[in-house]
Backbone as CSV, one residue per row, in Angstrom:
resi,resn,N_x,N_y,N_z,CA_x,CA_y,CA_z,C_x,C_y,C_z
1,UNK,115.215,124.882,117.675,114.814,123.826,116.763,113.580,123.143,117.356
2,UNK,112.578,122.992,116.537,111.385,122.318,117.028,111.294,120.925,116.420
3,UNK,110.627,120.045,117.152,110.460,118.686,116.640,109.076,118.554,116.020
4,UNK,109.006,117.627,115.058,107.747,117.353,114.383,107.563,115.839,114.364
5,UNK,106.494,115.359,115.003,106.201,113.927,115.022,105.501,113.547,113.723
6,UNK,105.917,112.406,113.171,105.429,111.988,111.862,104.723,110.641,111.967
7,UNK,103.515,110.594,111.430,102.797,109.336,111.264,102.816,109.023,109.778
8,UNK,103.295,107.842,109.440,103.454,107.449,108.036,102.279,106.566,107.600
9,UNK,101.391,107.073,106.752,100.239,106.288,106.325,100.590,105.027,105.536
10,UNK,101.763,105.001,104.912,102.162,103.832,104.120,102.818,102.742,104.957
11,UNK,103.099,103.042,106.217,103.777,102.086,107.106,102.763,101.428,108.035
12,UNK,103.137,100.293,108.609,102.234,99.634,109.566,101.987,100.526,110.775
13,UNK,100.820,100.403,111.387,100.564,101.165,112.602,101.594,100.819,113.687
14,UNK,101.935,101.807,114.492,102.877,101.587,115.586,102.287,100.588,116.584
15,UNK,103.162,99.776,117.187,102.715,98.790,118.173,102.548,99.387,119.565
16,UNK,102.919,100.634,119.733,102.836,101.266,121.042,102.725,102.766,120.912
17,UNK,102.889,103.463,122.029,102.752,104.921,122.029,104.030,105.622,121.551
18,UNK,104.255,105.590,120.254,105.410,106.265,119.665,105.075,106.675,118.242
19,UNK,105.833,107.624,117.732,105.669,108.094,116.358,106.509,107.227,115.425
20,UNK,106.085,107.116,114.182,106.900,106.417,113.192,108.269,107.073,113.076
21,UNK,108.271,108.401,113.150,109.512,109.152,113.039,109.325,110.510,113.699
22,UNK,110.459,111.124,114.000,110.456,112.494,114.515,111.482,113.275,113.715
23,UNK,111.052,114.424,113.202,111.952,115.324,112.500,112.391,116.406,113.468
24,UNK,113.679,116.683,113.452,114.249,117.760,114.259,115.271,118.466,113.376
25,UNK,114.980,119.705,113.029,115.840,120.388,112.067,115.796,119.641,110.750
26,UNK,116.976,119.341,110.201,117.001,118.604,108.929,117.280,117.114,109.134
27,UNK,117.111,116.633,110.376,117.315,115.208,110.661,115.990,114.510,110.908
28,UNK,115.918,113.271,110.459,114.743,112.438,110.638,115.156,111.188,111.399
29,UNK,114.517,110.937,112.519,114.808,109.787,113.362,113.664,108.790,113.224
30,UNK,113.959,107.638,112.611,112.948,106.610,112.347,112.901,105.636,113.522
31,UNK,111.706,105.443,114.084,111.532,104.456,115.151,111.784,103.056,114.617
32,UNK,112.086,102.144,115.517,112.332,100.760,115.131,111.160,100.180,114.350
33,UNK,111.479,99.597,113.213,110.472,98.952,112.363,110.730,97.452,112.351
34,UNK,109.654,96.697,112.212,109.767,95.242,112.167,108.936,94.689,111.024
35,UNK,108.820,93.369,110.972,108.086,92.721,109.880,106.575,92.759,110.104
36,UNK,106.037,93.963,110.056,104.596,94.160,110.232,103.942,94.430,108.885
37,UNK,102.728,93.937,108.731,101.967,94.166,107.516,101.584,95.641,107.436
38,UNK,101.938,96.328,106.358,101.571,97.738,106.220,100.057,97.975,106.298
39,UNK,99.255,96.956,105.991,97.796,97.093,106.055,97.277,97.063,107.488
40,UNK,98.175,96.780,108.444,97.770,96.812,109.840,97.261,95.500,110.411
41,UNK,97.507,94.392,109.722,97.006,93.108,110.222,97.952,92.437,111.215
42,UNK,99.087,93.063,111.482,100.005,92.529,112.493,101.290,91.989,111.900
43,UNK,101.946,91.152,112.712,103.243,90.589,112.352,103.070,89.590,111.216
44,UNK,103.979,89.653,110.257,104.013,88.651,109.187,105.213,87.756,109.456
45,UNK,104.944,86.542,109.868,106.002,85.573,110.135,106.402,84.910,108.828
46,UNK,107.693,84.768,108.650,108.202,84.134,107.443,109.626,83.716,107.670
47,UNK,110.332,83.492,106.593,111.751,83.185,106.711,112.463,84.442,107.208
48,UNK,113.678,84.287,107.677,114.423,85.463,108.112,114.537,86.460,106.967
49,UNK,114.847,85.975,105.777,115.004,86.841,104.607,113.723,87.630,104.331
50,UNK,112.574,86.972,104.398,111.297,87.649,104.158,111.036,88.725,105.208
51,UNK,111.319,88.397,106.461,111.104,89.365,107.537,112.056,90.551,107.414
52,UNK,113.294,90.294,107.041,114.268,91.374,106.876,113.855,92.288,105.731
53,UNK,113.430,91.717,104.625,113.020,92.508,103.462,111.797,93.367,103.790
54,UNK,110.815,92.795,104.475,109.615,93.549,104.852,109.974,94.663,105.834
55,UNK,110.859,94.380,106.759,111.278,95.396,107.727,111.956,96.566,107.017
56,UNK,112.855,96.282,106.105,113.505,97.352,105.343,112.500,98.105,104.464
57,UNK,111.527,97.408,103.923,110.475,98.070,103.141,109.661,99.012,104.020
58,UNK,109.428,98.627,105.269,108.695,99.486,106.193,109.518,100.724,106.554
59,UNK,110.825,100.566,106.720,111.695,101.722,106.941,111.599,102.655,105.738
60,UNK,111.664,102.088,104.555,111.578,102.877,103.327,110.248,103.635,103.252
61,UNK,109.156,102.991,103.641,107.839,103.642,103.610,107.801,104.846,104.548
62,UNK,108.359,104.706,105.740,108.389,105.833,106.681,109.214,106.975,106.096
63,UNK,110.382,106.644,105.560,111.236,107.660,104.948,110.485,108.431,103.863
64,UNK,109.864,107.712,102.958,109.193,108.352,101.830,107.995,109.175,102.278
65,UNK,107.225,108.675,103.246,106.087,109.447,103.746,106.543,110.730,104.436
66,UNK,107.757,110.718,104.968,108.295,111.896,105.655,108.995,112.853,104.694
67,UNK,109.116,112.472,103.419,109.764,113.334,102.427,111.241,113.053,102.259
68,UNK,111.684,111.895,102.683,113.085,111.512,102.571,113.182,110.253,101.710
69,UNK,114.349,109.616,101.701,114.515,108.392,100.917,115.668,107.573,101.484
70,UNK,115.826,106.373,100.966,116.955,105.532,101.378,118.284,106.221,101.092
71,UNK,118.342,107.017,100.025,119.575,107.732,99.680,119.968,108.765,100.734
72,UNK,119.004,109.188,101.547,119.247,110.207,102.562,119.607,109.621,103.931
73,UNK,119.615,108.308,104.049,119.903,107.663,105.338,121.395,107.806,105.650
74,UNK,121.690,108.242,106.884,123.088,108.407,107.294,123.520,107.394,108.344
75,UNK,122.563,106.758,109.037,122.900,105.779,110.073,121.771,104.775,110.184
76,UNK,122.113,103.504,110.276,121.143,102.426,110.452,121.561,101.599,111.674
77,UNK,120.588,101.290,112.514,120.817,100.419,113.667,119.970,99.159,113.487
78,UNK,120.633,98.015,113.523,119.969,96.745,113.275,120.031,95.903,114.533
79,UNK,118.893,95.326,114.880,118.793,94.445,116.033,118.348,93.075,115.534
80,UNK,119.181,92.072,115.751,118.875,90.712,115.308,118.607,89.828,116.521
81,UNK,117.616,88.956,116.403,117.346,87.991,117.462,118.398,86.885,117.457
82,UNK,119.081,86.701,116.338,120.104,85.666,116.219,121.201,86.151,115.264
83,UNK,122.391,86.362,115.795,123.503,86.877,114.988,123.922,85.891,113.897
84,UNK,123.477,84.646,113.985,123.754,83.691,112.914,123.089,84.122,111.598
85,UNK,122.142,85.064,111.678,121.480,85.578,110.472,122.191,86.789,109.868
86,UNK,123.341,87.157,110.405,124.066,88.349,109.969,124.395,88.303,108.471
87,UNK,124.947,87.201,108.008,125.329,87.081,106.596,124.100,87.171,105.691
88,UNK,123.032,86.495,106.070,121.796,86.531,105.287,121.201,87.948,105.298
89,UNK,121.301,88.631,106.453,120.806,90.005,106.526,121.557,90.896,105.544
90,UNK,122.870,90.749,105.487,123.667,91.587,104.586,123.244,91.417,103.130
91,UNK,122.874,90.206,102.740,122.403,89.978,101.367,121.149,90.790,101.088
92,UNK,120.198,90.780,102.010,118.957,91.540,101.831,119.249,93.039,101.901
93,UNK,120.088,93.444,102.827,120.433,94.857,103.031,120.986,95.481,101.749
94,UNK,121.788,94.700,101.018,122.384,95.199,99.772,121.334,95.489,98.697
95,UNK,120.144,94.908,98.820,119.064,95.214,97.885,118.556,96.648,98.091
96,UNK,118.710,97.164,99.301,118.212,98.492,99.656,119.323,99.540,99.685
97,UNK,120.500,99.132,100.107,121.660,100.023,100.193,122.822,99.376,99.447
98,UNK,123.003,99.760,98.184,124.039,99.103,97.389,125.267,99.976,97.173
99,UNK,125.098,101.298,97.233,126.228,102.210,97.042,126.156,103.306,98.085
100,UNK,127.312,103.868,98.413,127.366,104.936,99.406,126.524,104.571,100.628
101,UNK,126.810,103.412,101.192,126.028,102.886,102.309,126.155,103.776,103.542
102,UNK,125.076,103.862,104.326,125.131,104.650,105.555,126.001,103.974,106.612
103,UNK,126.370,104.743,107.625,127.017,104.153,108.801,126.027,103.158,109.402
104,UNK,126.554,102.170,110.129,125.663,101.107,110.569,126.201,100.422,111.805
105,UNK,125.288,99.946,112.630,125.648,99.037,113.712,124.662,97.883,113.677
106,UNK,125.092,96.744,114.188,124.241,95.558,114.203,124.557,94.769,115.464
107,UNK,123.530,94.502,116.256,123.731,93.762,117.501,122.695,92.650,117.633
108,UNK,123.071,91.631,118.368,122.128,90.586,118.728,121.490,90.978,120.050
109,UNK,120.191,90.789,120.146,119.465,91.117,121.363,118.747,89.879,121.884
110,UNK,118.422,89.903,123.151,117.781,88.745,123.771,116.379,88.502,123.224
111,UNK,115.667,89.593,122.955,114.300,89.442,122.458,113.845,90.752,121.837
112,UNK,113.008,90.644,120.815,112.454,91.812,120.146,110.928,91.818,120.305
113,UNK,110.289,92.973,120.141,108.832,93.033,120.251,108.160,92.028,119.318
114,UNK,107.065,91.448,119.786,106.265,90.513,118.984,107.105,89.369,118.421
115,UNK,108.224,89.078,119.082,109.134,88.008,118.654,109.643,88.181,117.220
116,UNK,109.846,89.452,116.814,110.470,89.719,115.522,111.815,89.012,115.467
117,UNK,112.267,88.684,114.261,113.631,88.195,114.070,114.594,89.353,113.833
118,UNK,114.023,90.510,113.426,114.840,91.689,113.111,114.023,92.948,113.374
119,UNK,114.721,93.978,113.858,114.137,95.309,113.998,115.184,96.309,113.524
120,UNK,114.734,97.367,112.845,115.668,98.332,112.267,115.184,99.748,112.560
121,UNK,116.115,100.589,112.989,115.833,102.017,113.103,116.870,102.765,112.290
122,UNK,116.580,104.009,111.961,117.476,104.751,111.083,117.427,106.248,111.377
123,UNK,118.467,106.918,110.933,118.539,108.375,110.959,118.811,108.821,109.529
124,UNK,118.046,109.813,109.082,118.193,110.297,107.705,118.198,111.822,107.692
125,UNK,118.639,112.356,106.571,118.594,113.787,106.339,117.294,114.094,105.614
126,UNK,116.628,115.164,106.032,115.458,115.632,105.310,115.920,116.663,104.278
127,UNK,115.596,116.454,103.022,115.984,117.444,102.004,115.354,118.795,102.321
128,UNK,116.052,119.837,101.975,115.536,121.192,102.194,114.332,121.422,101.317
129,UNK,113.327,122.066,101.896,112.115,122.388,101.132,112.383,123.647,100.307
130,UNK,111.711,123.708,99.199,111.829,124.931,98.424,112.242,124.649,97.081
């Protein structure tokens, strides 16, 4: 099985030396996404809800640029700077995953890159070509 590194033109530029995603076989591993402006102007600070929605939109952009979709996500890992935002996060999350939700974990962390309030990574299935 060979890996294929993916750069997603619709997603914000990576903040470091990593790919937006890596495909291996029929699996797609999405790097952690945060509330970054897709146009590349940097972090967009806002309410927790705004940052969570933008972060999920960035995950969606990577998925779609790689040929996958939210429907193909099988696992989501969520990192929150403050677990007190868990309930509010779930409200936003339901806008993106409302049925047949993927497996998920959510943890509070001491600090996230660029002082994000939320960072999300995901694993998805790549549909078969043909």
